[in-house]
C-alpha positions in Angstrom: -47.0 44.5 -40.6 -43.3 44.0 -40.2 -41.4 40.7 -40.3 -39.6 39.8 -37.1 -36.1 38.2 -36.6 -35.8 35.0 -34.6 -33.8 35.4 -31.4 -31.9 32.3 -30.2 -31.7 31.3 -26.6 -30.3 28.1 -25.0 -32.6 25.1 -25.8 -35.5 27.3 -27.1 -36.3 29.4 -30.2 -38.3 32.5 -29.6 -39.7 35.0 -32.0 -40.3 38.6 -31.0 -44.0 39.0 -30.6 -44.8 35.2 -30.5 -43.4 32.6 -28.2 -43.0 29.0 -29.3 -45.1 26.6 -27.3 -43.8 23.1 -26.5 -47.0 21.3 -27.6 -46.9 22.9 -31.0 -44.7 20.1 -32.2 -47.2 17.5 -31.1 -47.4 15.2 -28.0 -44.1 13.4 -27.1 -42.0 15.5 -29.5 -39.5 18.3 -28.9 -40.4 21.7 -30.4 -38.7 22.5 -33.7 -35.2 23.8 -33.1 -34.9 22.5 -29.5 -31.8 20.4 -28.9 -32.5 17.3 -26.8 -30.0 15.3 -24.7 -30.7 11.7 -24.0 -31.0 10.8 -20.3 -28.6 8.2 -19.1 -30.1 4.7 -18.5 -31.5 4.4 -15.1 -29.2 1.4 -14.3 -25.9 3.1 -15.4 -23.7 3.7 -12.3 -22.8 7.3 -11.5 -19.4 8.5 -10.3 -20.9 9.0 -6.9 -22.1 5.4 -6.6 -18.8 4.1 -7.9 -17.0 6.1 -5.2 -19.3 4.7 -2.5 -18.7 1.2 -3.8 -14.9 1.7 -3.6 -15.3 3.0 0.0 -17.2 -0.1 1.0 -14.6 -2.4 -0.5 -11.7 -0.6 1.1 -13.4 -0.8 4.5 -13.0 -4.5 4.4 -9.3 -4.1 4.1 -9.2 -2.0 7.2 -11.6 -4.0 9.3 -10.2 -5.9 12.3 -12.4 -8.9 11.5 -12.7 -10.7 8.2 -16.4 -9.9 7.8 -18.8 -7.0 8.4 -22.5 -6.4 8.7 -24.7 -3.9 7.0 -25.1 -1.8 10.2 -21.4 -1.7 10.9 -20.6 -0.6 7.3 -23.4 2.1 7.4 -22.2 3.4 10.7 -18.5 3.6 9.8 -19.0 5.1 6.4 -22.0 7.3 7.4 -24.2 5.9 4.7 -27.9 4.9 4.8 -28.4 1.1 5.3 -30.4 0.9 2.1 -27.5 2.4 0.1 -25.1 0.0 1.7 -27.3 -3.0 1.0 -27.7 -2.0 -2.6 -23.9 -1.6 -3.0 -23.2 -5.0 -1.4 -25.8 -6.6 -3.7 -24.0 -5.2 -6.7 -20.6 -6.2 -5.5 -21.8 -9.8 -4.8 -22.9 -10.2 -8.5 -19.3 -9.6 -9.6 -17.7 -11.9 -6.9 -16.0 -9.0 -5.1 -18.1 -9.7 -2.0 -19.4 -12.9 -0.4 -22.5 -13.2 1.8 -22.9 -15.7 4.6 -26.7 -16.3 5.0 -26.2 -17.9 8.4 -24.5 -15.0 10.0 -25.9 -12.4 7.5 -22.4 -10.9 7.3 -20.3 -10.0 4.3 -16.6 -10.7 3.4 -14.3 -10.1 0.5 -15.0 -12.6 -2.3 -12.8 -14.5 -4.8 -12.7 -11.7 -7.3 -11.1 -9.4 -4.7 -8.4 -12.0 -4.2 -7.9 -12.2 -8.0 -7.4 -8.4 -8.1 -4.9 -8.6 -5.3 -3.0 -11.4 -6.9 -2.9 -9.5 -10.2 -1.3 -6.6 -8.4 1.2 -8.8 -6.6 2.2 -10.5 -9.8 3.5 -7.2 -11.2 5.6 -6.3 -8.2 9.3 -5.8 -8.7 10.8 -5.5 -5.2 14.0 -3.8 -6.4 12.1 -1.3 -8.5 9.6 -0.5 -5.7 12.5 0.1 -3.3 14.5 2.4 -5.4 12.5 5.6 -4.7 12.4 5.0 -0.9 16.2 4.4 -1.0 16.8 7.5 -2.9 14.9 9.5 -0.4 16.8 8.0 2.5 20.1 8.9 0.8 18.9 12.5 0.2 17.8 13.0 3.7 20.6 11.2 5.6 23.5 11.7 3.2 24.5 8.1 3.9 24.3 4.8 1.9 20.9 3.0 1.6 20.8 -0.8 1.0 18.3 -3.5 0.2 18.9 -7.1 1.3 16.9 -10.4 0.6 17.1 -13.9 2.1 19.2 -16.5 0.3 18.7 -19.8 2.1 20.5 -19.7 5.5 22.1 -16.4 4.5 21.2 -13.0 3.2 22.6 -11.0 0.3 22.6 -7.3 -0.7 20.3 -6.9 -3.7 21.0 -3.2 -4.3 22.5 0.0 -2.8 22.4 3.7 -3.4 25.4 5.8 -2.2 25.6 9.5 -1.4 27.8 12.0 -3.3 30.5 12.5 -0.7 34.1 11.5 -0.3 33.8 9.2 2.8 30.9 6.8 2.4 30.0 3.2 2.9 29.6 0.7 0.1 28.6 -3.0 0.3 29.3 -6.0 -1.9 26.2 -7.1 -3.9 25.2 -10.8 -4.1 27.7 -11.9 -1.5 26.1 -14.1 1.2 26.3 -13.1 4.9 25.3 -15.2 7.9 22.0 -14.3 9.7 23.4 -13.7 13.2 26.0 -11.0 12.4 25.2 -7.4 11.5 22.0 -5.3 11.6 20.3 -6.4 8.3 21.1 -10.1 9.0 19.7 -10.0 12.5 16.4 -8.4 11.3 15.9 -11.4 9.0 16.6 -13.8 11.9 14.5 -11.8 14.4 11.4 -11.8 12.2 11.8 -15.4 10.8 9.2 -18.0 11.8 10.0 -19.4 15.2 10.8 -23.0 14.1 13.1 -21.7 11.4 14.8 -19.4 13.8 15.4 -22.1 16.4 16.8 -24.5 13.7 19.3 -21.8 12.7 20.3 -21.0 16.3 20.8 -24.7 17.0 23.3 -24.9 14.1 25.6 -22.2 15.6 28.7 -22.8 17.6 31.0 -20.4 19.4 28.2 -18.0 19.7 26.6 -16.5 22.9 23.1 -17.8 22.1 21.5 -16.1 25.2 22.9 -12.7 24.2 21.8 -13.3 20.6 18.3 -14.1 21.7 18.1 -10.9 23.7 19.3 -9.0 20.7 16.6 -10.5 18.5 13.9 -9.8 21.1 15.0 -6.2 21.3 14.9 -5.9 17.5 11.3 -7.2 17.3 10.3 -4.9 20.2 11.6 -1.6 18.7 11.1 -2.6 15.0 14.7 -2.1 13.8 18.3 -3.2 14.4 21.4 -1.2 15.0 25.0 -2.3 14.4 28.4 -0.8 15.1 31.5 -2.6 13.8 29.7 -5.9 14.1 30.2 -7.2 10.6 32.6 -4.5 9.3 35.0 -2.6 11.5 34.3 1.1 11.6 30.8 0.8 10.1 27.5 1.7 11.6 24.0 0.9 10.4 20.3 0.9 11.1 18.1 -1.8 9.5 14.4 -2.4 9.4 12.1 -5.1 7.9 9.9 -4.8 4.8 6.9 -7.1 4.9 4.8 -8.5 2.1 1.0 -9.3 1.9 1.1 -12.6 3.8 3.0 -11.0 6.7 6.3 -12.6 6.0 9.5 -10.8 5.4 10.1 -9.6 1.9 13.4 -7.7 2.4 15.4 -5.6 4.8 16.3 -2.0 4.1 19.2 -0.3 5.9 21.1 3.0 6.1 24.8 2.7 6.8 27.8 4.9 7.2 31.1 5.4 9.1 30.5 4.7 12.8 32.0 7.9 14.1 29.4 10.1 12.4 26.6 7.6 12.4 26.2 7.1 16.2 24.8 10.6 16.7 22.3 10.2 13.9 20.8 6.9 14.9 17.6 8.4 16.3 16.7 10.6 13.3 17.9 7.9 10.7 15.8 5.1 12.3 12.7 7.3 12.3 13.1 8.1 8.5 13.9 4.4 7.8 10.8 3.1 9.6 8.6 5.6 7.7 10.0 4.4 4.4 9.8 0.6 5.2 6.3 1.0 6.5 5.2 2.7 3.2 7.0 0.1 1.1 5.4 -2.7 3.1 1.9 -1.2 2.5 2.7 -1.0 -1.2 3.6 -4.7 -1.2 0.2 -5.5 0.2 1.0 -5.7 3.9 -2.0 -4.3 5.9 -1.5 -1.0 7.7 -1.2 -1.5 11.5 
């Protein structure tokens, strides 16, 4: 009789001529030499369940109404109602979702607001705007600017200029009135109605009727154009940047010498609107 060598296989030890049997080690125990892996606890969330939970939360940010029912969620996300109900129950325990027992509908809870506020607290507008402004300069080869409100005026907060001999530059931190120039008129056009009317009432030697028509046109198309209005020989396109509550956070513009800027207004405005929409979304403004 000859001695046999053990042959190793994954998770089992076999011997030529004799197979190891699982119950040889006794009931409830793994056979000798068999590696065991502990199963995860039944209540530990899996990556899949986390992803579905995030999908449910994000749906509330896209919903046209403030609340949703289980059936709506299940239909829009193509999930079984039982899964949706289980996810909502979990989210309720952490305060991310609220439940109205009268309507039997769900809405975002206070913990969701706390998350949003924590994000907004770390926002640096100038830092967030730098990359969009750089892209605009690269794609248009003109100057990009960022303006903010300062009481009854507005100021340039930052600018990025192209590498070319003839280019526009703007004075930072200098106040400009809200009724002259593209960036200024965007602030006035999207200001709250009462605030806008108070400002208009303070003006003299201004064609108010024409100014109102200009402001209405800006709101209608979503951006302002200006040629030689504030600075002779200058042309610009300016568009609003909104924040989470729907108010105006800033105005971004692209400007250059009027003679070469006129022909580029269409393409520049399209690029500008794309960047301001993305920046608004990053600041918490809901997608339209």
